[in-house]
N, CA, C and O atoms as a GROMACS GRO file, in nm:
protein
  456
    1MET      N    1  11.132   6.875  17.174
    1MET     CA    2  10.994   6.922  17.183
    1MET      C    3  10.957   6.998  17.055
    1MET      O    4  11.037   7.075  17.002
    2MET      N    5  10.837   6.974  17.007
    2MET     CA    6  10.791   7.035  16.883
    2MET      C    7  10.783   7.187  16.891
    2MET      O    8  10.806   7.255  16.791
    3SER      N    9  10.751   7.242  17.008
    3SER     CA   10  10.734   7.387  17.020
    3SER      C   11  10.863   7.464  16.992
    3SER      O   12  10.858   7.584  16.964
    4GLU      N   13  10.979   7.397  16.999
    4GLU     CA   14  11.106   7.464  16.968
    4GLU      C   15  11.111   7.512  16.825
    4GLU      O   16  11.183   7.606  16.792
    5LEU      N   17  11.033   7.448  16.738
    5LEU     CA   18  11.023   7.493  16.599
    5LEU      C   19  10.959   7.632  16.594
    5LEU      O   20  10.987   7.710  16.504
    6TYR      N   21  10.872   7.661  16.690
    6TYR     CA   22  10.795   7.784  16.687
    6TYR      C   23  10.849   7.894  16.778
    6TYR      O   24  10.833   8.012  16.748
    7ILE      N   25  10.914   7.856  16.888
    7ILE     CA   26  10.968   7.956  16.981
    7ILE      C   27  11.099   7.904  17.041
    7ILE      O   28  11.107   7.790  17.088
    8ASP      N   29  11.200   7.989  17.038
    8ASP     CA   30  11.329   7.957  17.099
    8ASP      C   31  11.337   8.038  17.229
    8ASP      O   32  11.383   8.152  17.230
    9ILE      N   33  11.291   7.976  17.336
    9ILE     CA   34  11.280   8.047  17.465
    9ILE      C   35  11.416   8.096  17.514
    9ILE      O   36  11.427   8.208  17.564
   10GLU      N   37  11.518   8.014  17.500
   10GLU     CA   38  11.652   8.055  17.545
   10GLU      C   39  11.698   8.180  17.472
   10GLU      O   40  11.749   8.274  17.533
   11GLN      N   41  11.679   8.180  17.341
   11GLN     CA   42  11.720   8.296  17.262
   11GLN      C   43  11.636   8.418  17.300
   11GLN      O   44  11.689   8.529  17.314
   12GLY      N   45  11.506   8.398  17.316
   12GLY     CA   46  11.419   8.509  17.354
   12GLY      C   47  11.456   8.567  17.489
   12GLY      O   48  11.463   8.689  17.506
   13LEU      N   49  11.482   8.479  17.585
   13LEU     CA   50  11.524   8.527  17.717
   13LEU      C   51  11.658   8.598  17.709
   13LEU      O   52  11.682   8.695  17.781
   14GLY      N   53  11.745   8.549  17.622
   14GLY     CA   54  11.875   8.614  17.603
   14GLY      C   55  11.861   8.758  17.556
   14GLY      O   56  11.942   8.844  17.591
   15ARG      N   57  11.760   8.783  17.477
   15ARG     CA   58  11.737   8.918  17.424
   15ARG      C   59  11.688   9.015  17.530
   15ARG      O   60  11.697   9.137  17.512
   16VAL      N   61  11.636   8.961  17.640
   16VAL     CA   62  11.592   9.047  17.751
   16VAL      C   63  11.675   9.021  17.877
   16VAL      O   64  11.631   9.045  17.989
   17ARG      N   65  11.797   8.971  17.854
   17ARG     CA   66  11.894   8.946  17.962
   17ARG      C   67  11.838   8.858  18.074
   17ARG      O   68  11.865   8.879  18.192
   18GLY      N   69  11.758   8.758  18.033
   18GLY     CA   70  11.707   8.662  18.128
   18GLY      C   71  11.587   8.707  18.210
   18GLY      O   72  11.544   8.636  18.301
   19ASN      N   73  11.534   8.824  18.180
   19ASN     CA   74  11.421   8.878  18.256
   19ASN      C   75  11.292   8.807  18.214
   19ASN      O   76  11.229   8.844  18.115
   20LYS      N   77  11.255   8.704  18.290
   20LYS     CA   78  11.138   8.622  18.255
   20LYS      C   79  11.009   8.704  18.255
   20LYS      O   80  10.924   8.685  18.168
   21ALA      N   81  10.994   8.792  18.350
   21ALA     CA   82  10.871   8.873  18.359
   21ALA      C   83  10.856   8.962  18.235
   21ALA      O   84  10.747   8.976  18.180
   22LEU      N   85  10.965   9.022  18.192
   22LEU     CA   86  10.962   9.108  18.073
   22LEU      C   87  10.932   9.025  17.948
   22LEU      O   88  10.849   9.064  17.866
   23TYR      N   89  10.998   8.913  17.935
   23TYR     CA   90  10.976   8.827  17.819
   23TYR      C   91  10.830   8.780  17.815
   23TYR      O   92  10.768   8.775  17.708
   24LYS      N   93  10.778   8.745  17.930
   24LYS     CA   94  10.638   8.701  17.936
   24LYS      C   95  10.544   8.814  17.894
   24LYS      O   96  10.448   8.790  17.821
   25ARG      N   97  10.570   8.936  17.940
   25ARG     CA   98  10.488   9.051  17.899
   25ARG      C   99  10.496   9.071  17.748
   25ARG      O  100  10.395   9.100  17.683
   26MET      N  101  10.615   9.056  17.693
   26MET     CA  102  10.633   9.073  17.548
   26MET      C  103  10.560   8.963  17.471
   26MET      O  104  10.500   8.989  17.367
   27LEU      N  105  10.564   8.840  17.522
   27LEU     CA  106  10.492   8.731  17.458
   27LEU      C  107  10.342   8.757  17.462
   27LEU      O  108  10.271   8.730  17.365
   28ASN      N  109  10.294   8.810  17.573
   28ASN     CA  110  10.152   8.844  17.584
   28ASN      C  111  10.114   8.952  17.483
   28ASN      O  112  10.004   8.949  17.426
   29MET      N  113  10.202   9.047  17.460
   29MET     CA  114  10.179   9.150  17.360
   29MET      C  115  10.166   9.088  17.220
   29MET      O  116  10.087   9.135  17.138
   30PHE      N  117  10.244   8.984  17.195
   30PHE     CA  118  10.233   8.914  17.067
   30PHE      C  119  10.094   8.852  17.054
   30PHE      O  120  10.030   8.863  16.949
   31ILE      N  121  10.046   8.787  17.159
   31ILE     CA  122   9.915   8.723  17.156
   31ILE      C  123   9.807   8.826  17.123
   31ILE      O  124   9.710   8.794  17.053
   32GLU      N  125   9.823   8.948  17.172
   32GLU     CA  126   9.723   9.054  17.153
   32GLU      C  127   9.755   9.148  17.037
   32GLU      O  128   9.684   9.247  17.018
   33ALA      N  129   9.859   9.121  16.960
   33ALA     CA  130   9.905   9.213  16.856
   33ALA      C  131   9.798   9.241  16.751
   33ALA      O  132   9.747   9.150  16.686
   34LYS      N  133   9.765   9.369  16.736
   34LYS     CA  134   9.663   9.411  16.640
   34LYS      C  135   9.710   9.390  16.496
   34LYS      O  136   9.627   9.374  16.406
   35GLU      N  137   9.840   9.390  16.475
   35GLU     CA  138   9.893   9.373  16.339
   35GLU      C  139   9.852   9.240  16.277
   35GLU      O  140   9.838   9.229  16.155
   36ILE      N  141   9.834   9.139  16.361
   36ILE     CA  142   9.798   9.007  16.310
   36ILE      C  143   9.658   9.010  16.249
   36ILE      O  144   9.635   8.958  16.140
   37ASN      N  145   9.564   9.072  16.321
   37ASN     CA  146   9.429   9.085  16.267
   37ASN      C  147   9.424   9.181  16.149
   37ASN      O  148   9.354   9.157  16.051
   38GLU      N  149   9.500   9.290  16.158
   38GLU     CA  150   9.504   9.386  16.048
   38GLU      C  151   9.556   9.321  15.921
   38GLU      O  152   9.507   9.350  15.812
   39PHE      N  153   9.654   9.234  15.934
   39PHE     CA  154   9.710   9.164  15.819
   39PHE      C  155   9.599   9.090  15.743
   39PHE      O  156   9.587   9.103  15.622
   40ASP      N  157   9.520   9.014  15.816
   40ASP     CA  158   9.412   8.936  15.753
   40ASP      C  159   9.307   9.026  15.689
   40ASP      O  160   9.255   8.994  15.582
   41VAL      N  161   9.276   9.139  15.753
   41VAL     CA  162   9.180   9.233  15.696
   41VAL      C  163   9.234   9.289  15.564
   41VAL      O  164   9.161   9.296  15.466
   42HIS      N  165   9.361   9.328  15.563
   42HIS     CA  166   9.421   9.383  15.441
   42HIS      C  167   9.424   9.280  15.329
   42HIS      O  168   9.398   9.312  15.213
   43ILE      N  169   9.455   9.154  15.364
   43ILE     CA  170   9.456   9.048  15.263
   43ILE      C  171   9.315   9.029  15.207
   43ILE      O  172   9.297   9.020  15.086
   44SER      N  173   9.216   9.024  15.295
   44SER     CA  174   9.076   9.007  15.253
   44SER      C  175   9.031   9.119  15.160
   44SER      O  176   8.953   9.097  15.068
   45ASN      N  177   9.080   9.239  15.187
   45ASN     CA  178   9.044   9.355  15.105
   45ASN      C  179   9.129   9.366  14.978
   45ASN      O  180   9.106   9.454  14.896
   46GLY      N  181   9.227   9.277  14.963
   46GLY     CA  182   9.316   9.283  14.847
   46GLY      C  183   9.414   9.398  14.852
   46GLY      O  184   9.472   9.435  14.750
   47ASP      N  185   9.435   9.456  14.970
   47ASP     CA  186   9.527   9.568  14.986
   47ASP      C  187   9.664   9.513  15.025
   47ASP      O  188   9.702   9.510  15.142
   48TYR      N  189   9.738   9.471  14.923
   48TYR     CA  190   9.866   9.406  14.947
   48TYR      C  191   9.972   9.501  15.000
   48TYR      O  192  10.063   9.459  15.071
   49GLU      N  193   9.960   9.629  14.967
   49GLU     CA  194  10.058   9.726  15.019
   49GLU      C  195  10.047   9.736  15.171
   49GLU      O  196  10.148   9.730  15.241
   50GLU      N  197   9.925   9.752  15.220
   50GLU     CA  198   9.905   9.760  15.366
   50GLU      C  199   9.933   9.624  15.431
   50GLU      O  200   9.986   9.619  15.542
   51ALA      N  201   9.897   9.516  15.363
   51ALA     CA  202   9.925   9.382  15.416
   51ALA      C  203  10.076   9.362  15.431
   51ALA      O  204  10.120   9.300  15.527
   52SER      N  205  10.154   9.414  15.337
   52SER     CA  206  10.300   9.399  15.346
   52SER      C  207  10.353   9.476  15.467
   52SER      O  208  10.449   9.433  15.531
   53LYS      N  209  10.292   9.590  15.498
   53LYS     CA  210  10.333   9.667  15.617
   53LYS      C  211  10.301   9.588  15.745
   53LYS      O  212  10.381   9.584  15.838
   54SER      N  213  10.183   9.527  15.748
   54SER     CA  214  10.146   9.445  15.864
   54SER      C  215  10.239   9.324  15.875
   54SER      O  216  10.282   9.288  15.984
   55ALA      N  217  10.269   9.261  15.761
   55ALA     CA  218  10.360   9.145  15.761
   55ALA      C  219  10.498   9.187  15.812
   55ALA      O  220  10.564   9.111  15.884
   56HIS      N  221  10.541   9.307  15.774
   56HIS     CA  222  10.670   9.358  15.820
   56HIS      C  223  10.668   9.376  15.973
   56HIS      O  224  10.766   9.344  16.041
   57ALA      N  225  10.558   9.428  16.026
   57ALA     CA  226  10.545   9.445  16.171
   57ALA      C  227  10.546   9.310  16.242
   57ALA      O  228  10.609   9.294  16.346
   58ILE      N  229  10.474   9.212  16.185
   58ILE     CA  230  10.471   9.078  16.242
   58ILE      C  231  10.610   9.017  16.240
   58ILE      O  232  10.652   8.952  16.336
   59LYS      N  233  10.681   9.038  16.131
   59LYS     CA  234  10.819   8.989  16.120
   59LYS      C  235  10.905   9.047  16.232
   59LYS      O  236  10.984   8.975  16.294
   60GLY      N  237  10.891   9.176  16.259
   60GLY     CA  238  10.968   9.240  16.365
   60GLY      C  239  10.935   9.185  16.502
   60GLY      O  240  11.024   9.158  16.582
   61ILE      N  241  10.806   9.168  16.528
   61ILE     CA  242  10.762   9.112  16.656
   61ILE      C  243  10.817   8.970  16.672
   61ILE      O  244  10.875   8.935  16.775
   62ALA      N  245  10.799   8.889  16.567
   62ALA     CA  246  10.845   8.750  16.572
   62ALA      C  247  10.996   8.742  16.590
   62ALA      O  248  11.046   8.658  16.665
   63GLY      N  249  11.069   8.830  16.522
   63GLY     CA  250  11.214   8.831  16.534
   63GLY      C  251  11.259   8.866  16.675
   63GLY      O  252  11.349   8.803  16.730
   64ASN      N  253  11.197   8.968  16.732
   64ASN     CA  254  11.234   9.011  16.866
   64ASN      C  255  11.206   8.905  16.972
   64ASN      O  256  11.278   8.896  17.072
   65LEU      N  257  11.102   8.824  16.949
   65LEU     CA  258  11.062   8.725  17.048
   65LEU      C  259  11.118   8.586  17.021
   65LEU      O  260  11.090   8.492  17.095
   66ALA      N  261  11.197   8.572  16.914
   66ALA     CA  262  11.256   8.444  16.875
   66ALA      C  263  11.149   8.342  16.836
   66ALA      O  264  11.155   8.225  16.874
   67LEU      N  265  11.051   8.389  16.758
   67LEU     CA  266  10.946   8.303  16.703
   67LEU      C  267  10.990   8.268  16.561
   67LEU      O  268  10.943   8.328  16.464
   68SER      N  269  11.078   8.171  16.550
   68SER     CA  270  11.157   8.144  16.430
   68SER      C  271  11.075   8.120  16.304
   68SER      O  272  11.094   8.191  16.204
   69LEU      N  273  10.986   8.023  16.305
   69LEU     CA  274  10.913   7.989  16.184
   69LEU      C  275  10.822   8.104  16.141
   69LEU      O  276  10.814   8.135  16.022
   70LEU      N  277  10.756   8.167  16.235
   70LEU     CA  278  10.669   8.280  16.203
   70LEU      C  279  10.751   8.395  16.145
   70LEU      O  280  10.706   8.463  16.053
   71PHE      N  281  10.871   8.416  16.197
   71PHE     CA  282  10.960   8.518  16.143
   71PHE      C  283  10.992   8.488  15.996
   71PHE      O  284  10.980   8.576  15.911
   72ASP      N  285  11.031   8.365  15.968
   72ASP     CA  286  11.066   8.328  15.831
   72ASP      C  287  10.949   8.344  15.735
   72ASP      O  288  10.964   8.400  15.626
   73LEU      N  289  10.833   8.296  15.775
   73LEU     CA  290  10.716   8.301  15.687
   73LEU      C  291  10.666   8.443  15.667
   73LEU      O  292  10.627   8.480  15.556
   74SER      N  293  10.665   8.524  15.772
   74SER     CA  294  10.619   8.662  15.757
   74SER      C  295  10.718   8.742  15.674
   74SER      O  296  10.678   8.834  15.602
   75SER      N  297  10.847   8.710  15.682
   75SER     CA  298  10.947   8.775  15.597
   75SER      C  299  10.920   8.747  15.450
   75SER      O  300  10.924   8.837  15.366
   76GLU      N  301  10.892   8.621  15.421
   76GLU     CA  302  10.864   8.580  15.284
   76GLU      C  303  10.737   8.647  15.232
   76GLU      O  304  10.734   8.698  15.120
   77LEU      N  305  10.633   8.649  15.315
   77LEU     CA  306  10.507   8.713  15.275
   77LEU      C  307  10.526   8.862  15.252
   77LEU      O  308  10.470   8.920  15.159
   78CYS      N  309  10.603   8.924  15.338
   78CYS     CA  310  10.628   9.067  15.327
   78CYS      C  311  10.688   9.099  15.189
   78CYS      O  312  10.643   9.192  15.122
   79GLU      N  313  10.788   9.023  15.150
   79GLU     CA  314  10.853   9.045  15.020
   79GLU      C  315  10.757   9.017  14.904
   79GLU      O  316  10.752   9.094  14.808
   80GLU      N  317  10.682   8.909  14.912
   80GLU     CA  318  10.586   8.876  14.806
   80GLU      C  319  10.481   8.986  14.791
   80GLU      O  320  10.452   9.031  14.680
   81LEU      N  321  10.426   9.028  14.903
   81LEU     CA  322  10.319   9.128  14.899
   81LEU      C  323  10.369   9.261  14.846
   81LEU      O  324  10.295   9.332  14.779
   82ARG      N  325  10.492   9.294  14.873
   82ARG     CA  326  10.551   9.418  14.818
   82ARG      C  327  10.556   9.412  14.666
   82ARG      O  328  10.554   9.515  14.598
   83GLN      N  329  10.563   9.290  14.612
   83GLN     CA  330  10.565   9.269  14.468
   83GLN      C  331  10.424   9.246  14.411
   83GLN      O  332  10.408   9.221  14.292
   84GLY      N  333  10.323   9.255  14.497
   84GLY     CA  334  10.186   9.236  14.454
   84GLY      C  335  10.146   9.090  14.439
   84GLY      O  336  10.049   9.059  14.370
   85ILE      N  337  10.221   9.001  14.504
   85ILE     CA  338  10.195   8.857  14.496
   85ILE      C  339  10.137   8.809  14.628
   85ILE      O  340  10.185   8.845  14.735
   86CYS      N  341  10.033   8.726  14.619
   86CYS     CA  342   9.976   8.665  14.739
   86CYS      C  343   9.959   8.516  14.709
   86CYS      O  344   9.858   8.473  14.655
   87ASP      N  345  10.060   8.439  14.746
   87ASP     CA  346  10.063   8.296  14.719
   87ASP      C  347   9.977   8.222  14.822
   87ASP      O  348   9.999   8.235  14.942
   88GLU      N  349   9.880   8.146  14.774
   88GLU     CA  350   9.787   8.076  14.864
   88GLU      C  351   9.856   7.976  14.956
   88GLU      O  352   9.822   7.966  15.073
   89LYS      N  353   9.953   7.903  14.902
   89LYS     CA  354  10.024   7.804  14.985
   89LYS      C  355  10.102   7.875  15.096
   89LYS      O  356  10.101   7.830  15.211
   90ASN      N  357  10.169   7.983  15.064
   90ASN     CA  358  10.244   8.056  15.165
   90ASN      C  359  10.151   8.116  15.271
   90ASN      O  360  10.185   8.122  15.389
   91MET      N  361  10.033   8.161  15.227
   91MET     CA  362   9.936   8.213  15.322
   91MET      C  363   9.887   8.102  15.415
   91MET      O  364   9.874   8.122  15.536
   92ALA      N  365   9.861   7.984  15.359
   92ALA     CA  366   9.817   7.871  15.441
   92ALA      C  367   9.927   7.830  15.540
   92ALA      O  368   9.899   7.802  15.656
   93ASP      N  369  10.052   7.827  15.492
   93ASP     CA  370  10.165   7.794  15.580
   93ASP      C  371  10.177   7.897  15.693
   93ASP      O  372  10.202   7.861  15.808
   94TYR      N  373  10.158   8.025  15.659
   94TYR     CA  374  10.166   8.132  15.758
   94TYR      C  375  10.058   8.113  15.865
   94TYR      O  376  10.087   8.118  15.984
   95HIS      N  377   9.933   8.091  15.822
   95HIS     CA  378   9.824   8.077  15.918
   95HIS      C  379   9.842   7.953  16.006
   95HIS      O  380   9.811   7.956  16.126
   96ASP      N  381   9.892   7.845  15.948
   96ASP     CA  382   9.919   7.724  16.026
   96ASP      C  383  10.028   7.752  16.130
   96ASP      O  384  10.015   7.716  16.247
   97ALA      N  385  10.135   7.818  16.086
   97ALA     CA  386  10.245   7.851  16.177
   97ALA      C  387  10.199   7.949  16.285
   97ALA      O  388  10.241   7.939  16.400
   98LEU      N  389  10.114   8.044  16.248
   98LEU     CA  390  10.063   8.141  16.345
   98LEU      C  391   9.984   8.070  16.455
   98LEU      O  392  10.003   8.098  16.573
   99GLU      N  393   9.897   7.980  16.415
   99GLU     CA  394   9.816   7.906  16.512
   99GLU      C  395   9.905   7.824  16.606
   99GLU      O  396   9.886   7.825  16.728
  100LYS      N  397  10.002   7.754  16.550
  100LYS     CA  398  10.091   7.671  16.631
  100LYS      C  399  10.187   7.756  16.715
  100LYS      O  400  10.223   7.717  16.826
  101THR      N  401  10.227   7.871  16.662
  101THR     CA  402  10.314   7.961  16.738
  101THR      C  403  10.238   8.017  16.858
  101THR      O  404  10.292   8.025  16.968
  102ARG      N  405  10.113   8.056  16.837
  102ARG     CA  406  10.032   8.106  16.949
  102ARG      C  407  10.021   8.000  17.058
  102ARG      O  408  10.036   8.032  17.176
  103ALA      N  409   9.997   7.876  17.020
  103ALA     CA  410   9.988   7.768  17.118
  103ALA      C  411  10.121   7.750  17.192
  103ALA      O  412  10.123   7.731  17.313
  104ALA      N  413  10.231   7.756  17.118
  104ALA     CA  414  10.363   7.741  17.178
  104ALA      C  415  10.394   7.858  17.272
  104ALA      O  416  10.456   7.839  17.377
  105VAL      N  417  10.350   7.978  17.235
  105VAL     CA  418  10.373   8.096  17.319
  105VAL      C  419  10.293   8.084  17.449
  105VAL      O  420  10.345   8.114  17.556
  106ILE      N  421  10.169   8.040  17.439
  106ILE     CA  422  10.087   8.023  17.560
  106ILE      C  423  10.150   7.919  17.652
  106ILE      O  424  10.154   7.937  17.773
  107GLU      N  425  10.199   7.812  17.593
  107GLU     CA  426  10.268   7.707  17.671
  107GLU      C  427  10.394   7.764  17.736
  107GLU      O  428  10.421   7.737  17.852
  108ALA      N  429  10.469   7.841  17.660
  108ALA     CA  430  10.594   7.900  17.711
  108ALA      C  431  10.564   7.998  17.825
  108ALA      O  432  10.637   8.001  17.924
  109MET      N  433  10.458   8.078  17.811
  109MET     CA  434  10.423   8.172  17.915
  109MET      C  435  10.390   8.100  18.046
  109MET      O  436  10.428   8.146  18.153
  110ALA      N  437  10.320   7.989  18.036
  110ALA     CA  438  10.289   7.910  18.155
  110ALA      C  439  10.418   7.854  18.217
  110ALA      O  440  10.431   7.849  18.339
  111GLY      N  441  10.511   7.813  18.133
  111GLY     CA  442  10.638   7.760  18.180
  111GLY      C  443  10.726   7.866  18.246
  111GLY      O  444  10.805   7.834  18.334
  112LEU      N  445  10.712   7.989  18.203
  112LEU     CA  446  10.791   8.098  18.263
  112LEU      C  447  10.746   8.128  18.405
  112LEU      O  448  10.821   8.187  18.483
  113ASP      N  449  10.626   8.088  18.439
  113ASP     CA  450  10.576   8.107  18.576
  113ASP      C  451  10.635   8.004  18.672
  113ASP      O  452  10.644   8.028  18.793
  114ALA      N  453  10.674   7.891  18.616
  114ALA     CA  454  10.721   7.779  18.701
  114ALA      C  455  10.854   7.811  18.767
  114ALA      O  456  10.908   7.728  18.841
   0.00000   0.00000   0.00000
């Protein structure tokens, strides 16, 4: 399944000792995470220092939830932004992965109810 590229449900559940309700709540927190919107605002304002902090927070959230591709891309962006670099291709890859990760998370949350 393609969504495995974006979310490793087994690994995520392992991090919460199989507690599906807890994992689902955490996934919902990701969907509502203010850091994601803040990141885009900081990028739009050219504030790469604050954007790197938001990217670091997104990296932590993605890592905790086993959102593999988003973790990798936000890690890369975090490092670039700390150096004052904002690569357009990496930003496009991040936004694409974010959109697909959100869809995979919503699908996973529905599956956790089953």
